[in-house]
C-alpha positions in Angstrom: 106.5 114.3 81.3 104.6 117.4 80.3 106.5 120.6 80.9 109.6 118.7 81.9 111.7 120.5 79.3 110.7 123.9 80.8 111.5 122.7 84.3 114.9 121.4 83.2 115.6 124.7 81.4 114.8 126.6 84.6 117.3 124.6 86.7 120.0 125.1 84.1 119.3 128.9 84.1 119.3 129.1 87.9 122.6 127.2 88.0 124.4 129.8 86.0 128.1 128.9 85.9 127.9 126.5 88.8 129.7 123.2 88.2 130.2 120.0 90.1 133.8 121.0 91.0 132.7 124.0 93.0 132.3 123.8 96.8 128.5 124.1 97.0 128.3 120.5 98.4 126.3 119.5 101.5 128.8 118.3 104.1 127.1 114.8 104.5 128.7 114.3 108.0 126.8 111.2 108.7 124.9 110.4 112.0 124.3 106.8 113.0 121.1 107.5 115.0 119.5 109.1 111.9 120.6 106.2 109.7 119.1 103.7 112.1 115.8 105.6 112.3 115.6 105.6 108.5 116.1 101.9 108.4 113.4 101.3 111.0 110.9 103.3 108.9 111.1 100.9 105.9 107.6 99.8 104.8 105.8 101.7 107.6 103.0 104.2 107.1 102.6 106.9 109.9 99.8 109.1 108.5 96.1 108.7 109.0 93.3 109.7 106.6 91.4 112.9 106.3 89.0 111.9 109.1 91.5 110.0 111.1 91.1 106.7 109.3 93.8 104.0 109.7 95.8 103.4 106.5 95.3 100.4 104.2 98.3 99.5 102.0 97.9 100.1 98.3 98.7 96.5 97.4 95.5 95.4 99.1 93.5 97.2 96.4 93.1 94.6 93.7 90.7 93.6 90.9 90.1 90.1 89.6 90.1 89.5 85.8 86.3 88.9 86.0 85.8 92.2 87.8 87.9 94.0 85.2 85.8 92.6 82.4 82.6 93.5 84.3 83.8 97.2 84.6 84.9 97.2 80.9 81.4 96.2 79.9 80.0 99.3 81.7 81.7 101.7 79.3 82.0 104.2 82.1 83.5 107.7 81.9 85.8 109.6 84.2 87.1 113.1 84.8 90.3 114.1 86.5 90.0 117.4 88.4 93.4 118.6 89.5 94.4 121.4 91.9 97.2 122.2 89.4 99.2 120.4 86.8 102.6 120.5 85.0 105.0 119.1 87.7 106.3 115.5 88.0 103.8 114.5 90.7 100.7 115.5 88.8 102.0 114.3 85.5 102.7 110.8 87.0 99.3 110.7 88.6 97.5 111.6 85.4 99.5 109.2 83.3 98.8 106.3 85.7 95.1 107.2 85.9 94.9 107.2 82.1 96.7 103.9 81.9 94.6 102.1 84.5 91.3 103.6 83.3 92.2 102.5 79.8 92.7 98.9 81.0 89.3 99.1 82.7 87.6 100.5 79.6 86.8 103.8 81.4 86.9 106.8 79.0 88.7 109.9 80.5 86.5 112.7 79.2 88.2 115.7 80.9 91.4 116.7 82.8 91.3 120.1 84.4 93.9 122.4 86.0 92.7 124.9 88.6 96.1 126.7 89.0 95.7 126.1 92.8 92.7 128.5 92.8 89.7 127.1 94.7 87.1 129.3 92.8 88.5 128.1 89.5 88.3 124.5 90.7 84.7 124.9 91.7 84.0 126.1 88.2 85.9 123.1 86.8 83.7 120.7 88.8 80.6 122.4 87.6 81.8 122.3 84.0 82.7 118.6 84.3 79.4 117.7 85.9 77.6 119.0 82.8 79.2 116.1 80.9 77.8 113.6 83.4 80.9 111.5 84.2 80.4 108.3 86.2 83.7 109.0 88.2 85.6 112.0 89.3 89.2 111.6 90.7 90.3 114.9 92.3 92.4 116.7 94.8 90.8 119.7 96.4 92.7 122.9 96.1 91.0 124.0 99.3 89.0 121.5 101.4 86.5 124.1 102.6 85.9 126.4 99.6 85.4 123.4 97.2 83.3 121.3 99.5 79.9 122.5 98.1 80.9 121.6 94.6 82.0 118.1 95.5 78.8 117.6 97.5 76.9 118.6 94.3 78.8 115.9 92.4 78.1 113.3 95.0 74.4 114.2 95.0 74.3 113.7 91.3 75.5 110.1 91.8 79.1 110.6 90.7 81.6 108.3 92.3 84.4 110.4 93.9 87.9 109.3 94.6 90.3 111.8 96.2 94.0 112.2 96.1 95.6 113.1 99.4 92.8 115.2 100.9 89.0 115.2 101.2 86.6 118.2 101.3 85.5 119.4 104.7 82.6 117.5 106.2 82.6 114.6 103.6 83.0 111.1 104.8 84.4 108.0 103.0 81.8 105.4 102.3 79.0 107.9 102.5 80.0 110.9 100.4 83.0 109.5 98.5 84.7 106.2 97.8 88.2 106.6 99.3 91.2 108.9 99.6 94.6 107.7 98.4 97.8 109.4 99.6 101.4 109.2 100.2 102.5 108.9 103.8 103.0 112.6 104.2 103.8 112.3 107.9 106.4 109.7 107.0 107.8 111.8 104.3 108.3 114.7 106.7 109.9 112.3 109.2 112.2 111.0 106.5 113.3 114.5 105.5 114.1 115.2 109.2 116.3 112.2 109.6 118.1 112.9 106.3 118.7 116.5 107.5 120.1 115.2 110.8 122.3 112.7 109.0 123.7 115.3 106.6 124.4 117.7 109.5 125.9 115.1 111.8 123.2 115.7 114.3 123.8 119.4 115.0 123.2 122.9 113.6 120.7 125.7 113.1 118.1 125.2 110.5 115.1 127.0 108.8 111.8 125.7 107.7 109.8 126.8 104.6 106.2 125.5 105.0 102.9 125.7 103.1 100.8 128.4 104.7 97.4 127.0 103.9 94.7 124.6 105.2 96.0 121.7 103.2 96.2 118.5 105.2 99.1 116.7 103.4 101.5 119.7 103.5 100.5 120.2 107.2 101.3 116.6 107.9 104.8 117.0 106.3 105.5 120.1 108.3 104.4 118.4 111.6 106.3 115.2 110.7 109.5 117.1 110.0 109.4 119.6 112.9 108.2 117.1 115.6 111.0 114.7 114.6 113.7 117.3 114.8 112.4 118.6 118.1 112.0 115.1 119.6 115.0 113.2 118.3 117.7 115.8 117.7 118.3 118.2 120.6 121.4 119.6 119.0 119.5 120.7 115.9 117.5 123.9 116.4 114.8 125.3 114.2 115.6 129.1 114.4 113.3 130.4 111.6 110.0 129.4 110.0 108.4 131.1 107.0 105.3 130.2 105.0 104.5 130.3 101.3 101.0 130.6 99.9 101.6 130.5 96.1 100.9 130.5 93.3 104.6 131.5 92.8 105.9 128.9 95.4 109.4 128.9 94.1 109.7 132.7 94.1 108.2 133.1 97.5 110.5 130.4 98.9 113.5 132.0 97.4 112.7 135.3 99.1 112.0 133.5 102.4 115.3 131.5 102.3 117.3 134.6 101.5 115.8 136.4 104.5 116.6 133.4 106.7 120.2 133.2 105.5 120.8 137.0 105.9 119.3 136.9 109.4 121.0 133.7 110.6 124.6 133.7 109.4 125.3 130.3 110.9 122.2 128.6 109.3 123.3 125.1 108.3 120.2 123.8 106.6 116.7 124.6 105.3 113.8 122.2 104.8 111.3 122.8 102.0 107.7 121.5 102.1 107.9 120.1 98.5 110.2 120.2 95.5 108.8 123.4 93.9 109.4 125.7 96.9 112.7 123.9 97.3 113.8 125.0 93.9 113.5 128.5 95.3 115.6 127.6 98.3 118.3 126.2 96.1 118.2 129.4 93.9 118.5 131.5 97.1 121.6 129.5 98.3 123.2 130.0 94.9 122.3 133.7 94.9 124.0 134.4 98.2 126.7 131.8 97.6 125.9 130.0 100.9 128.4 127.1 100.5 127.5 123.9 102.2 123.9 124.6 103.0 122.0 121.4 103.5 118.5 121.2 101.9 116.0 118.4 102.4 112.5 118.2 101.1 109.7 115.9 99.8 108.9 114.9 96.2 111.3 113.8 93.6 111.0 116.5 91.0 113.5 117.0 88.1 115.1 120.2 89.4 115.8 118.8 92.9 117.0 115.6 91.3 119.5 117.5 89.2 120.8 119.4 92.2 121.1 116.2 94.2 122.9 114.4 91.3 125.3 117.4 91.0 126.0 117.2 94.8 124.6 120.7 95.1 122.6 121.6 98.2 119.9 118.9 98.1 121.1 116.2 100.5 118.0 114.0 100.4 114.2 113.9 100.3 111.2 111.8 101.1 109.6 110.7 97.8 106.0 110.0 97.1 104.9 107.2 94.7 102.5 109.2 92.5 102.3 106.6 89.7 101.3 103.8 92.1 98.9 106.3 93.7 97.2 107.0 90.4 96.8 103.2 89.6 95.3 102.7 93.0 92.8 105.6 92.6 91.5 104.2 89.3 91.1 100.7 90.8 89.1 102.2 93.7 86.9 104.0 91.1 86.2 100.5 89.7 85.4 99.3 93.2 82.6 101.9 93.4 81.2 101.0 89.9 81.1 97.4 91.0 79.6 98.1 94.4 82.6 96.5 96.0 83.4 97.8 99.6 86.5 100.1 99.5 88.9 101.0 102.3 88.3 104.6 103.4 92.0 105.6 103.3 94.9 104.0 101.3 98.5 105.1 101.8 101.8 104.4 100.2 104.9 104.4 102.4 107.6 107.1 102.1 110.7 106.4 100.0 113.9 108.0 101.3 116.1 109.2 98.4 119.7 110.3 98.5 122.3 110.5 95.8 123.1 106.8 96.5 119.7 105.6 95.2 118.6 108.5 93.1 118.5 106.8 89.7 116.7 103.7 91.0 114.3 105.8 93.0 113.3 107.8 89.9 112.4 104.5 88.2 110.5 103.3 91.2 108.5 106.6 91.5 107.8 107.3 87.8 108.1 103.9 86.2 110.4 105.3 83.6 114.1 106.0 83.2 115.5 109.3 84.7 115.7 112.2 82.3 119.0 112.5 80.4 119.8 115.7 82.2 119.6 114.0 85.6 121.9 111.1 84.4 124.3 113.6 82.9 124.5 115.6 86.1 125.2 112.4 88.0 128.0 111.4 85.7 129.6 114.8 85.6 129.7 115.0 89.4 131.7 111.7 89.4 134.6 113.2 87.4 
């Protein structure tokens, strides 16, 4: 994956002299109610779409061989307009889109990176439109600030498929084809149950959330906090701090240090996705907070290495970005064919702990885990 080497170098640098024989290991106390709750979530989708739509499972989105040949004969073009790139989630999405578009004979003419800046994404959309693509697959950096540019694309006849979120005021079936997402509510719920299991159902915790109007990260936050508050009366959220980016890891590190200094008995911290969680782990190392439990969403390389090394990260709810990208490309083909598309498609959350880490990596990315993850796993066994 692109920039994986840089990411892995970062985690090695942050680790310093830390080794698997040190005591920075989450306690993993175990809690049967949490384990039962996780088992009951298998295969379920809890989230609804950008406009409250009921979810359709991704395996319901299919193309016949005849439909595939019909799309190939169109010689259509597509652009991929990202909010940012360079992490495992975006790399997997783009790789899957390229693969599926290639099988459909759809030429990818542009891939853009807005650096999570809405104004820059608006400019990206305008630049892409000048090339007259038939399809745009995109994730809005801001659903309000970018809405006008997406409406301009729709008015030009471009078929729009969205990842995770849709621009404000736009409706599936009228303004765009469909939105495809992980079950972000479910991922937050999974992270809450994994936190409870690791803590044995009790303790004080902090929350590092995404302070932005971004539906999917809001759903994660609500899924996590509501589950803790409803199901685990002996776990108390004693601090909440938001990060706005673009330096999500650095801001999360500062937030986590402030939490741990203020709350000396803090037992755990939840991070809204893997990049802020890298900052949380770095903070725990910096203040030598032995035994802090961290849970999150997204199976990135750095959190995978920490989990493999038995260091801080006890578990996470993983998205399935490769499958998501394949589904988005197929929905673009639906639009080209004039085939009715479901307005919202979601993929269920995948709970990941050290026990299923290596298999989960293959399920999420459709490739073997990086050697550094495998090596960390093996070293921690010794």
